[in-house]
C-alpha positions in Angstrom: 23.0 18.2 -20.1 23.5 21.6 -22.5 27.4 23.1 -22.8 27.4 25.6 -20.2 29.0 29.3 -20.8 32.4 29.3 -19.4 31.8 32.9 -18.0 30.2 31.7 -14.8 32.1 32.8 -11.4 34.0 29.9 -10.2 31.8 29.9 -6.9 28.9 29.7 -8.8 30.0 26.9 -11.1 31.2 25.0 -8.3 27.6 25.1 -6.7 26.1 23.6 -9.9 28.8 21.3 -10.0 28.1 19.9 -6.9 24.3 19.9 -7.2 24.8 17.9 -10.5 26.9 15.4 -9.0 24.3 15.0 -6.1 21.3 14.6 -8.5 23.2 12.4 -10.8 23.9 9.9 -7.7 20.3 10.4 -6.2 17.6 12.0 -7.9 15.8 12.3 -4.5 18.4 14.8 -3.3 17.0 17.5 -1.5 20.1 19.0 -0.9 20.7 19.4 -4.7 17.2 20.6 -5.2 18.0 23.5 -2.3 20.9 24.5 -4.1 19.3 24.8 -7.6 16.9 27.2 -6.1 19.5 29.1 -4.2 21.4 30.1 -8.0 18.2 30.7 -9.9 18.4 34.6 -8.6 22.2 34.4 -9.2 21.9 33.3 -12.5 18.8 35.7 -13.8 21.2 38.6 -12.2 22.1 40.6 -15.7 25.4 41.2 -14.5 26.7 37.8 -15.4 26.4 37.2 -19.1 25.9 34.3 -20.8 23.7 32.5 -18.0 20.5 31.2 -20.0 22.1 27.6 -21.0 22.8 27.4 -17.4 19.3 28.7 -16.2 17.9 25.9 -18.2 19.9 23.1 -17.0 18.7 24.2 -13.6 14.7 24.4 -14.7 15.2 20.8 -16.2 17.0 19.5 -13.2 14.2 20.7 -10.6 11.6 19.4 -12.9 13.6 16.4 -12.9 13.5 16.3 -9.1 10.0 17.4 -8.4 8.7 14.8 -10.8 10.6 12.1 -9.0 9.2 13.4 -5.7 5.8 13.4 -6.5 5.1 17.0 -6.7 3.9 17.4 -10.5 2.8 20.9 -10.6 6.0 22.1 -9.5 7.5 19.6 -11.7 5.5 21.0 -14.5 6.2 24.6 -14.0 9.9 24.3 -13.9 10.1 21.9 -16.9 7.9 24.3 -18.6 10.0 27.5 -17.9 13.3 25.1 -19.5 11.2 24.9 -22.7 10.3 28.3 -22.9 13.8 29.3 -22.2 15.5 27.1 -24.5 12.9 28.2 -27.4 14.0 31.7 -26.9 17.5 31.3 -26.7 17.5 29.1 -29.9 19.8 26.5 -28.1 20.9 24.0 -30.6 21.0 20.7 -28.5 18.1 18.8 -29.2 18.9 15.7 -26.8 18.5 18.0 -23.7 15.0 19.3 -25.3 14.2 15.4 -25.3 14.8 15.0 -21.3 12.2 18.2 -20.6 9.9 16.9 -23.0 9.8 13.1 -21.7 9.4 14.4 -18.2 6.7 17.0 -19.3 4.9 14.0 -21.1 5.4 12.0 -17.9 3.7 14.9 -16.0 1.0 14.8 -18.2 0.5 11.3 -17.8 0.4 11.5 -13.9 -2.5 13.9 -14.4 -4.1 11.6 -16.7 -4.1 14.1 -19.6 -3.3 11.6 -22.0 -3.6 13.0 -24.9 -1.3 15.8 -24.1 1.2 13.2 -22.5 1.3 11.2 -25.8 1.9 14.8 -28.0 5.1 15.2 -26.1 6.3 11.5 -26.3 5.5 11.9 -29.9 8.4 15.0 -29.9 10.6 12.8 -28.1 10.4 10.0 -30.9 11.1 12.8 -33.4 14.0 14.1 -32.1 15.6 10.8 -31.4 14.7 9.8 -35.4 16.2 13.2 -36.7 19.5 12.5 -34.6 19.4 8.9 -35.5 19.7 8.0 -32.1 18.5 4.2 -31.3 20.4 3.2 -28.3 21.2 4.6 -24.8 19.4 6.1 -21.8 17.4 8.4 -23.9 15.9 5.6 -26.1 15.2 3.6 -22.8 13.6 6.7 -20.9 11.2 7.3 -23.7 10.5 3.5 -24.1 9.8 3.4 -20.0 7.7 6.4 -20.5 5.6 4.7 -23.3 5.5 1.2 -21.5 3.7 3.3 -18.5 1.2 4.8 -21.1 0.4 1.6 -22.5 -0.3 -0.3 -19.0 -2.7 2.4 -18.0 -4.4 2.0 -21.3 -4.8 -1.9 -20.8 -2.4 -2.7 -23.9 -0.3 -4.8 -22.2 1.3 -6.9 -24.7 2.8 -3.5 -26.2 3.8 -2.3 -22.4 5.7 -5.2 -22.0 7.4 -4.8 -25.1 8.2 -1.4 -24.4 9.2 -2.4 -21.0 11.9 -5.1 -22.0 13.1 -2.9 -24.6 13.9 -0.1 -22.3 15.6 -2.2 -19.6 17.8 -3.7 -22.0 18.6 -0.1 -23.6 19.4 0.9 -19.9 21.7 -1.7 -19.1 23.6 -1.2 -22.3 23.6 2.7 -21.6 27.2 4.1 -20.7 25.8 6.6 -18.2 23.5 4.5 -16.6 21.4 5.5 -13.8 20.8 3.1 -10.9 17.5 4.7 -10.0 16.6 5.2 -13.8 17.1 1.1 -14.3 15.4 0.6 -10.9 12.2 2.4 -12.0 12.2 0.7 -15.3 12.4 -2.7 -13.5 9.4 -1.9 -11.7 7.4 -0.9 -14.1 7.7 -4.2 -15.9 7.1 -6.0 -12.5 3.7 -4.2 -12.4 3.0 -5.0 -16.0 3.6 -8.9 -14.8 1.5 -8.3 -12.2 -1.5 -7.3 -14.1 -0.7 -10.2 -16.5 -0.5 -12.5 -13.6 2.9 -13.4 -14.2 3.7 -13.3 -10.7 7.4 -15.3 -10.6 8.7 -13.1 -13.3 7.4 -9.9 -11.0 9.2 -11.2 -7.9 12.6 -11.5 -10.2 12.2 -7.8 -11.3 11.5 -6.9 -7.7 14.2 -8.9 -6.3 16.9 -7.4 -8.9 15.7 -3.9 -7.9 15.9 -4.6 -4.2 19.6 -6.2 -4.9 20.6 -2.7 -6.4 19.5 -0.3 -4.0 20.6 -2.4 -1.2 24.0 -1.7 -2.5 23.9 2.1 -2.9 21.5 3.6 -0.4 20.4 3.4 3.2 17.3 1.5 3.9 15.5 4.8 4.8 16.0 5.8 1.3 13.0 7.2 -0.9 14.1 4.9 -3.8 12.6 1.8 -1.5 9.0 2.9 -1.2 8.0 2.0 -4.8 9.9 -1.3 -4.2 8.1 -2.1 -1.1 4.7 -1.3 -2.4 5.1 -3.4 -5.7 6.6 -6.4 -2.9 3.4 -6.0 -1.0 1.2 -6.2 -3.9 2.7 -9.4 -5.1 2.4 -10.5 -1.6 -1.2 -9.7 -1.5 -2.0 -11.2 -4.6 -0.5 -14.9 -3.7 -2.5 -14.6 -0.6 0.6 -13.8 2.0 -1.3 -11.5 3.4 1.1 -10.8 6.4 3.9 -10.2 4.5 2.0 -7.9 2.4 1.2 -5.7 5.5 4.6 -5.9 6.6 5.8 -4.7 3.3 3.2 -1.4 3.3 4.1 -0.6 6.7 7.7 -0.7 5.4 6.6 1.7 2.6 4.7 3.8 4.8 7.4 4.3 7.2 9.9 5.8 4.6 7.6 7.5 2.5 5.9 9.5 5.2 9.3 10.6 6.4 10.6 11.5 2.9 7.3 12.9 1.5 4.7 13.4 3.8 1.4 12.6 3.8 0.2 14.0 0.5 2.3 12.0 -1.9 1.5 9.7 -4.9 3.2 6.6 -3.2 1.8 7.0 0.1 -1.8 7.3 -1.4 -0.6 4.2 -3.8 0.2 2.5 -0.4 -3.2 3.2 1.4 -5.1 1.8 -1.4 -3.4 -1.9 -2.0 -2.8 -1.9 1.9 -6.9 -1.3 1.7 -7.5 -4.3 -0.6 -5.0 -6.5 1.7 -7.4 -5.7 4.6 -10.3 -6.4 2.7 -8.8 -9.7 1.7 -8.5 -10.3 5.2 -11.9 -9.1 6.3 -10.8 -6.6 8.1 -13.4 -3.8 6.8 -12.5 -0.8 9.3 -9.0 -1.0 8.4 -9.6 -1.2 4.8 -12.2 1.6 5.1 -9.7 3.7 6.9 -6.8 2.8 4.5 -9.0 3.3 1.0 -10.3 6.5 2.4 -6.7 8.1 3.1 -6.0 6.8 -0.4 -9.0 8.7 -1.9 -8.6 12.0 0.1 -4.8 12.3 -0.9 -5.6 11.6 -4.5 -8.5 13.8 -4.8 -6.5 16.7 -3.1 -3.2 16.2 -5.8 -5.6 15.3 -8.9 -9.1 15.9 -8.0 -11.8 13.7 -7.1 -12.3 12.8 -11.3 -8.8 11.4 -11.5 -8.4 7.6 -12.5 -6.7 7.0 -9.2 -9.7 8.9 -7.4 -12.0 7.0 -9.0 -10.3 3.6 -8.3 -10.0 4.2 -4.8 -13.5 5.5 -4.5 -15.0 2.4 -6.1 -13.2 0.3 -3.6 -15.1 2.2 -0.8 -18.1 1.5 -2.5 -17.0 -2.3 -2.3 -16.8 -1.8 1.6 -20.3 -0.6 2.0 -21.5 -3.5 -0.2 -19.3 -5.9 2.2 -20.9 -4.0 5.2 -24.4 -4.8 3.7 -24.9 -1.1 3.3 -26.4 -1.4 -0.2 -27.8 1.7 -0.8 -24.3 3.7 -0.4 -22.9 0.9 -2.0 -24.7 1.1 -5.2 -24.7 4.8 -5.5 -20.5 4.5 -5.4 -20.4 1.4 -7.6 -22.7 2.9 -10.6 -21.1 6.0 -10.3 -17.6 4.8 -10.6 -18.4 2.6 -13.2 -19.7 5.4 -15.7 -16.8 7.4 -14.7 -14.5 4.7 -16.0 -16.4 4.2 -19.2 -15.7 7.8 -19.4 -12.0 7.8 -18.7 -10.9 4.3 -20.2 -13.2 3.4 -22.7 -15.5 0.4 -22.3 -12.9 -2.4 -22.8 -10.7 -2.0 -20.1 -9.9 -4.1 -16.7 -10.8 -1.2 -14.4 -14.2 -1.3 -16.4 -14.4 -5.3 -15.7 -13.6 -4.9 -12.5 -16.5 -2.3 -11.8 -19.0 -4.7 -13.6 -17.9 -7.4 -11.2 -18.1 -5.7 -7.9 -21.6 -4.7 -9.1 -22.4 -8.0 -9.8 -21.4 -9.0 -6.2 -23.7 -6.2 -4.9 -26.7 -7.7 -7.0 -26.1 -11.2 -6.5 -26.1 -10.3 -2.4 -29.5 -8.4 -3.2 -30.9 -11.3 -4.9 -30.9 -9.4 -8.7 -29.6 -12.9 -10.2 -30.4 -11.9 -13.5 -28.6 -8.5 -13.2 -25.8 -10.0 -11.3 -25.5 -12.5 -14.2 -25.1 -9.7 -16.8 -22.8 -7.5 -14.8 -20.5 -10.9 -14.3 -20.7 -12.0 -18.0 -20.0 -8.1 -19.1 -16.9 -8.3 -16.8 -15.9 -11.8 -18.3 -16.4 -10.5 -21.9 -14.0 -7.6 -21.0 -11.1 -9.5 -20.0 -11.3 -11.8 -22.6 -10.6 -9.0 -25.1 -8.1 -7.5 -23.1 -6.1 -10.3 -21.9 -6.3 -12.9 -24.2 -5.3 -16.0 -22.2 -5.2 -17.3 -19.1 -5.4 -14.1 -16.5 -6.3 -14.0 -12.7 -9.4 -11.6 -13.5 -10.5 -14.6 -16.1 -10.9 -16.8 -13.5 -12.4 -14.3 -10.7 -15.2 -13.8 -13.3 -16.0 -17.4 -14.1 -16.0 -18.0 -10.4 -18.1 -15.3 -9.9 -20.6 -16.6 -12.2 -20.4 -20.1 -10.8 -21.6 -18.8 -7.7 -24.7 -17.3 -9.4 -25.7 -20.7 -10.7 -25.1 -22.6 -8.1 -27.5 -20.2 -6.2 -30.2 -20.5 -8.8 -29.8 -24.5 -8.8 -28.3 -24.7 -12.1 -25.4 -26.7 -11.1 -24.1 -27.9 -14.4 -23.7 -24.3 -15.3 -22.1 -23.5 -12.0 -19.8 -26.7 -12.3 -18.9 -25.4 -15.9 -17.5 -22.0 -14.9 -15.7 -23.5 -11.4 -13.9 -25.7 -13.4 -13.0 -23.1 -15.8 -11.9 -21.0 -12.9 -10.1 -23.8 -11.6 -8.2 -24.8 -14.9 -7.2 -21.1 -15.4 -5.7 -21.0 -12.0 -3.9 -24.1 -12.1 -2.2 -23.2 -15.2 -1.2 -19.6 -13.6 -0.1 -20.9 -10.1 0.1 -24.3 -10.4 -1.7 -27.1 -7.9 -0.4 -25.7 -4.8 -1.8 -22.1 -4.7 -4.6 -21.1 -2.5 -6.7 -19.8 -5.6 -6.8 -23.6 -6.7 -7.8 -24.4 -2.9 -10.7 -21.6 -3.3 -12.0 -23.6 -6.5 -11.9 -26.7 -4.8 -14.0 -25.3 -2.0 -16.5 -23.8 -4.8 -16.7 -27.5 -6.6 -17.1 -29.3 -3.2 -20.1 -26.8 -2.2 -21.9 -27.9 -5.5 -21.7 -31.6 -4.5 -22.8 -30.6 -1.1 -26.0 -28.7 -2.8 -26.6 -32.1 -4.5 -26.4 -34.4 -1.3 -22.9 -35.7 -2.3 -21.5 -35.3 0.9 -18.5 -37.7 0.8 -17.4 -36.2 -2.6 -18.3 -32.5 -1.0 -15.6 -33.5 1.8 -13.0 -34.8 -0.2 -12.9 -31.5 -2.2 -12.7 -29.7 1.5 -9.9 -32.1 2.3 -8.0 -31.4 -0.9 -8.5 -27.6 -0.2 -7.3 -28.3 3.4 -4.0 -29.8 2.0 -2.8 -27.1 0.1 -3.9 -24.3 2.7 -1.6 -26.1 5.2 1.4 -26.3 3.1 1.1 -22.6 2.5 -0.2 -21.0 5.6 0.6 -23.7 7.9 -1.5 -25.3 10.6 -3.4 -22.5 12.0 -3.3 -20.3 8.9 -6.5 -17.7 8.0 -7.3 -19.4 5.1 -8.1 -22.5 6.9 -10.8 -20.8 8.6 -13.6 -21.4 5.8 -12.6 -24.6 5.0 -13.0 -25.9 8.6 -15.9 -24.7 8.9 -17.2 -26.1 5.7 -15.9 -29.4 6.8 -18.2 -28.4 10.3 -21.1 -28.1 8.1 -21.2 -31.0 6.0 -20.2 -33.5 8.6 -23.4 -31.9 10.5 -25.4 -32.4 7.5 -24.0 -36.0 7.6 -25.0 -36.5 10.9 -21.5 -36.7 12.7 -21.9 -34.2 15.0 -18.6 -34.9 17.2 -16.7 -34.4 13.7 -18.6 -31.2 13.1 -18.1 -29.7 16.5 -14.5 -30.6 16.0 -13.9 -28.5 12.8 -15.9 -26.0 14.0 -13.5 -25.5 17.0 -10.7 -25.5 14.9 -12.1 -22.7 12.7 -13.0 -20.7 16.0 -9.3 -21.3 17.4 -7.6 -20.1 14.4 -9.9 -16.9 14.0 -9.8 -16.2 17.8 -6.0 -15.9 17.4 -6.0 -13.8 14.3 -9.7 -11.4 14.6 -10.1 -11.6 18.4 -13.4 -12.1 20.1 -15.3 -9.9 18.3 -15.1 -10.3 14.4 -17.6 -11.8 12.2 -15.7 -14.8 11.4 -15.9 -15.5 15.3 -19.9 -15.0 14.8 -20.1 -17.7 11.7 -18.5 -20.0 14.0 -20.5 -19.8 17.1 -24.0 -19.7 14.6 -22.5 -23.0 13.3 -21.8 -24.4 16.7 -25.3 -23.4 17.6 -26.8 -25.1 14.7 -25.2 -28.7 15.8 -26.0 -28.0 19.2 -30.0 -27.5 18.4 -29.6 -31.0 16.1 -28.3 -32.4 19.1 -31.4 -31.2 21.0 -28.7 -29.4 23.5 -31.2 -26.4 23.4 -29.3 -24.5 26.1 -25.8 -24.7 24.5 -27.7 -24.0 21.0 -29.4 -20.8 22.5 -25.8 -19.9 23.8 -24.0 -20.0 20.9 -26.6 -18.3 18.6 -26.9 -15.3 20.9 -22.9 -14.8 21.2 -23.2 -14.9 17.2 -25.7 -12.3 17.2 -24.2 -9.9 19.8 -21.0 -9.9 17.6 -23.0 -9.5 14.5 -24.9 -6.5 16.0 -21.8 -5.2 17.4 -19.2 -5.5 14.4 -22.2 -5.6 11.3 -25.3 -3.4 12.8 -29.1 -4.3 13.3 -29.2 -3.8 9.6 -27.3 -6.5 8.2 -28.8 -9.8 6.7 -26.5 -11.8 9.1 -27.8 -10.2 12.1 -31.2 -11.2 10.8 -30.1 -14.7 10.2 -29.3 -15.0 13.8 -32.4 -13.9 15.2 -34.2 -16.5 12.7 -31.7 -19.1 14.3 -33.0 -18.3 17.8 -36.3 -18.0 16.8 -35.8 -21.8 15.2 -34.7 -22.8 18.7 -37.8 -21.6 20.5 -39.6 -22.7 18.0 -38.0 -26.5 19.0 -38.9 -25.8 22.8 -42.3 -24.8 21.8 -42.0 -21.2 22.8 -44.3 -19.7 19.6 -44.6 -16.2 20.8 -40.9 -15.9 21.5 -40.2 -17.6 18.0 -42.7 -15.2 16.4 -41.0 -12.0 18.1 -37.3 -13.1 16.9 -38.9 -13.7 13.4 -40.7 -10.6 12.8 -37.3 -8.4 14.0 -35.5 -10.9 11.6 -38.2 -10.1 8.8 -38.0 -6.3 9.6 -34.0 -6.0 8.8 -34.5 -8.3 5.8 -37.2 -6.3 3.9 -35.0 -3.0 4.4 -32.1 -5.0 2.5 -33.7 -7.5 0.0 -36.5 -7.1 -2.6 -40.0 -8.2 -2.2 -39.6 -11.3 -4.4 -36.0 -12.3 -2.9 -35.9 -16.0 -1.3 -35.0 -14.5 2.0 -38.3 -12.5 2.4 -40.6 -15.4 0.9 -38.7 -17.9 3.4 -39.5 -15.1 6.3 -42.9 -14.5 5.4 -43.9 -18.3 5.3 -42.2 -19.0 8.8 -44.1 -15.8 10.2 -47.4 -16.7 8.3 -47.3 -20.4 9.6 -46.9 -19.2 13.4 -49.3 -16.6 12.7 -52.2 -19.2 11.6 -51.3 -21.7 14.4 -51.3 -18.8 17.1 -53.8 -17.0 15.5 -51.8 -14.0 15.6 -52.0 -11.1 13.0 -49.6 -8.3 12.5 -51.3 -5.7 10.8 -47.3 -3.9 9.8 -47.0 -6.9 7.1 -49.9 -7.3 5.4 -48.3 -5.2 2.3 -45.8 -8.0 2.0 -48.0 -11.0 2.6 
């Protein structure tokens, strides 16, 4: 910092020196902050001469502290006061100006005022160029700030170059701040996660842990961003339980150190919400994502990028709940907001197109869905220019639509692309590789090649068992699919055995009232119907209906499917009146969700019309669609 006047009283100088030492050891030091706040009135006392440089020093350090604890308004206020004081008193030390300008730039970056941030970073570059500084902590600090800036702008190649250079400069700096070095490691780890270079991200996160464990207690605030990055890494790797533990560790520290309204708390809730989505825990996902959105909105406003991203995820949860009207409104609104914030070629815009594509796919709008998925894919190809997780996801989504449309060559092509990218990213023994095997197996099933279908499911099963053990969550889908395949082969005993395994795992993870359990009951009902064990068929299908009504509501398509399935059982036992009533209930749900030309609507109308012709029943309420 700047040279301080020797005319300060010894007591006041001692207070400042102690506060400086505490802040140098710990940038989260509330004790240092308290001392700085206490000395400001003393430094403003006109009876003491030569205090301007000291006051600048206090304002600058308060700005650093408040930036570190996420109170950016307060940080910006003190940093700007420091800058004004320096300009008014014509201090000569440009390096002190550098630190203030760099921290102001970071505050504007967090406020998403990117032009202002870039302007302050440019001033920092000019100072370093003028003073011919090419190494040390100032270079490291600026490069870390610019790495963050470029990451948010999706300039990942430049962001990674800057992060590498920053870490190299920090490691050689004579006055290395461990906390600054840890934050630089985490910036690079987050860039690696964006690029799906997960082993490299893990190395950086592990290094960060090693550094802080030696110096700070386990409930120190510095652990919060480390736990968050580790949790995000676990979640992407499909290790959802480990991710959940990491997020809980983060929240246990951050809520005590920072309180509820803090950007790291909001970040934890957001990525925890994504983890819940992947686990199918939609109520928990909504709770976490809504908390994130509320915190970001309170801190930065509803138009801030972080708020928009959290709100888009809420829209995705509504989609998964089959509340398509709310989902469509939110997803379209946030897509346009992201275009304005980031431009058209940004990963967040690609994500929004993909989420919108999934909504359109579920609504049966397959042309619109393919268009959205292709736009997402095009953006990812421009931004990442190589193998990356989002590219694989886009190919997989496109393949799913072609499969629904019966264009199996196209579907296979995109699933194979997704598989190849995933293997290059993660190797052959990764959960996402198993998912692509499941998708390819599904194509063989649609084509009637049940032996090949089962072979791919078995491959997927082997991978998931290695990763998650004999009763991991990811095995539920595979056992279900195997059950369906064996049922189609007429091997009902094997079919029921696989559905039982799926249900056993589901019950342990989710409890008895979860959509996953409803799927198992529904599937077992289908097997028993084919075996002509109608009592067991009705029993399981009713259980599925009850769960879906409780969990998903009366307006969800899966509730409608359960009603229709019970109707088919009534048909088998020649109870046409009972079948008719259930098909009408199923149809009434579907017509609120799907368009008039959707296959679900057309199939339902065909079934109803067939019974009404046989039974001479006519329901005037449905003439508009018939």
